[in-house]
C-alpha positions as CSV (number, residue, x, y, z in Angstrom):
1,X,-7.7,9.7,-8.4
2,X,-8.1,6.4,-11.0
3,X,-12.0,5.7,-10.8
4,X,-12.1,1.8,-9.3
5,X,-14.1,0.1,-11.8
6,X,-11.5,0.7,-14.2
7,X,-8.1,-0.4,-12.1
8,X,-7.4,-3.4,-14.7
9,X,-4.8,-4.9,-11.7
10,X,-4.9,-3.1,-8.0
11,X,-2.7,-1.5,-7.1
12,X,-2.1,-3.3,-3.5
13,X,0.5,-5.5,-6.8
14,X,-1.1,-8.8,-6.7
15,X,-1.5,-9.0,-10.2
16,X,-5.8,-9.6,-10.0
17,X,-8.3,-7.7,-10.3
18,X,-9.4,-5.4,-7.3
19,X,-12.8,-6.4,-7.2
20,X,-11.3,-9.7,-7.2
21,X,-8.5,-9.0,-4.6
22,X,-8.4,-5.5,-2.2
23,X,-12.2,-4.6,-2.8
24,X,-14.2,-6.8,-0.4
25,X,-10.8,-5.5,2.6
26,X,-12.8,-1.9,1.7
27,X,-16.5,-3.1,1.6
28,X,-15.8,-4.7,5.0
29,X,-13.9,-8.5,5.2
30,X,-11.3,-8.9,7.3
31,X,-7.5,-8.9,6.2
32,X,-6.2,-12.5,7.9
33,X,-2.5,-11.1,7.3
34,X,-0.6,-8.3,8.6
35,X,0.0,-8.3,5.0
36,X,-3.4,-8.2,3.3
37,X,-4.1,-5.6,5.5
38,X,-1.3,-4.3,4.6
39,X,-1.6,-4.2,0.8
40,X,-5.4,-3.5,1.4
41,X,-4.2,-0.4,3.2
42,X,-1.8,1.3,0.0
43,X,-5.0,0.6,-2.2
44,X,-7.3,2.8,0.3
45,X,-4.4,5.5,-0.1
46,X,-4.1,4.7,-4.1
47,X,-7.6,5.8,-4.1
48,X,-7.7,7.9,-1.4
49,X,-10.3,6.3,0.9
50,X,-10.5,7.8,3.8
51,X,-13.2,5.6,6.1
52,X,-11.0,2.8,5.3
53,X,-7.9,3.6,6.1
54,X,-9.4,5.5,9.3
55,X,-11.2,2.0,10.5
56,X,-7.9,-0.1,10.0
57,X,-5.7,2.7,12.6
58,X,-5.4,1.2,15.6
59,X,-7.5,3.1,18.2
60,X,-4.3,4.4,19.5
61,X,-2.0,5.7,17.2
62,X,-5.0,6.9,14.8
63,X,-4.7,10.5,13.6
64,X,-7.7,13.0,13.9
65,X,-7.4,13.8,10.4
66,X,-6.2,12.8,7.5
67,X,-5.8,14.7,4.5
68,X,-5.5,12.7,1.9
69,X,-5.5,15.3,-0.4
70,X,-2.3,16.4,-0.4
71,X,-0.4,12.4,-0.5
72,X,2.2,11.0,-3.7
73,X,1.2,9.9,-6.5
74,X,1.7,6.0,-5.6
75,X,2.6,4.2,-8.8
76,X,3.4,0.7,-7.0
77,X,3.7,-1.3,-4.0
78,X,7.2,-3.4,-2.9
79,X,6.4,-6.4,0.2
80,X,10.2,-6.7,1.1
81,X,8.6,-8.8,4.4
82,X,6.2,-10.2,6.7
83,X,5.4,-12.3,9.8
84,X,3.5,-12.6,12.4
85,X,3.8,-14.0,15.9
86,X,0.3,-14.4,17.9
87,X,-1.7,-11.0,17.7
88,X,2.5,-9.5,16.7
89,X,1.8,-8.6,13.0
90,X,5.3,-6.9,11.1
91,X,5.4,-5.7,6.8
92,X,8.8,-3.7,5.9
93,X,7.3,-2.4,2.7
94,X,8.7,0.2,-0.5
95,X,5.7,1.7,-1.9
96,X,6.9,3.9,-5.3
97,X,5.3,6.6,-6.4
98,X,5.8,9.2,-9.5
99,X,7.8,13.1,-8.5
100,X,7.7,15.4,-11.1
101,X,10.4,14.0,-12.2
102,X,10.8,10.6,-11.6
103,X,10.3,8.9,-9.3
104,X,10.3,8.7,-4.8
105,X,9.8,5.3,-2.9
106,X,8.3,5.7,0.8
107,X,10.1,2.2,2.7
108,X,8.7,1.4,6.4
109,X,8.7,-1.5,9.2
110,X,5.5,-1.6,9.9
111,X,3.6,-2.7,12.8
112,X,0.6,-4.5,13.4
113,X,-2.0,-5.7,16.6
114,X,-4.6,-8.2,16.0
115,X,-7.8,-7.5,18.7
116,X,-11.0,-9.4,18.8
117,X,-9.4,-11.4,15.5
118,X,-8.8,-8.2,13.4
119,X,-6.2,-6.9,12.0
120,X,-4.9,-2.9,12.8
121,X,-1.8,-0.8,11.2
122,X,0.0,0.1,14.9
123,X,2.6,2.3,13.5
124,X,6.0,2.2,11.4
125,X,9.2,3.9,10.9
126,X,8.7,5.2,7.0
127,X,11.7,6.7,5.8
128,X,11.5,8.0,2.4
129,X,14.1,8.9,-1.2
130,X,14.6,8.9,-4.9
131,X,14.5,6.1,-6.8
132,X,16.7,5.9,-9.5
133,X,15.7,2.5,-11.6
134,X,18.1,0.8,-14.4
135,X,16.9,0.6,-18.0
136,X,16.7,-2.8,-18.1
137,X,14.9,-3.1,-14.9
138,X,11.6,-4.0,-13.8
139,X,9.3,0.0,-14.1
140,X,8.2,1.1,-11.3
141,X,5.3,1.5,-11.7
142,X,4.2,-2.3,-10.7
143,X,3.3,-2.2,-14.5
144,X,5.7,-6.0,-14.2
145,X,7.1,-4.4,-18.4
146,X,11.0,-3.3,-18.1
147,X,11.3,1.0,-17.0
148,X,12.7,1.2,-21.1
149,X,9.4,0.1,-22.7
150,X,7.2,1.6,-19.7
151,X,7.5,4.5,-18.4
152,X,11.5,6.0,-18.6
């Protein structure tokens, strides 16, 4: 896990620093949309912040324990669609991780619920697959460079 103070860009893909992005949520600020909460949760998985993940998970679906020691080596997040209707929200995302060798992804349609002004992750239907980026496609690591000049 990288040191939180040395991350040049927030892992959520915002292209801003962790300090200016997700760190505030990890320290108690309230995410104003389901997408913001999803981004902060991805970053928490990236940084293995179990307490934050459990606190942002709705009590009705929260697992009793989380084992983050065996999670993938998360690399980047792509938000495919997000929205909200009153106190219900959804985020369709693709989280990219490193395989040895290559890349994989977890894609999920997540549901969120707002209670007392705070958004919580409720549930999702994930599926995983192998990612095979082309040489001229954006690098899966989230750098913004072409794959051939970055992680190929």
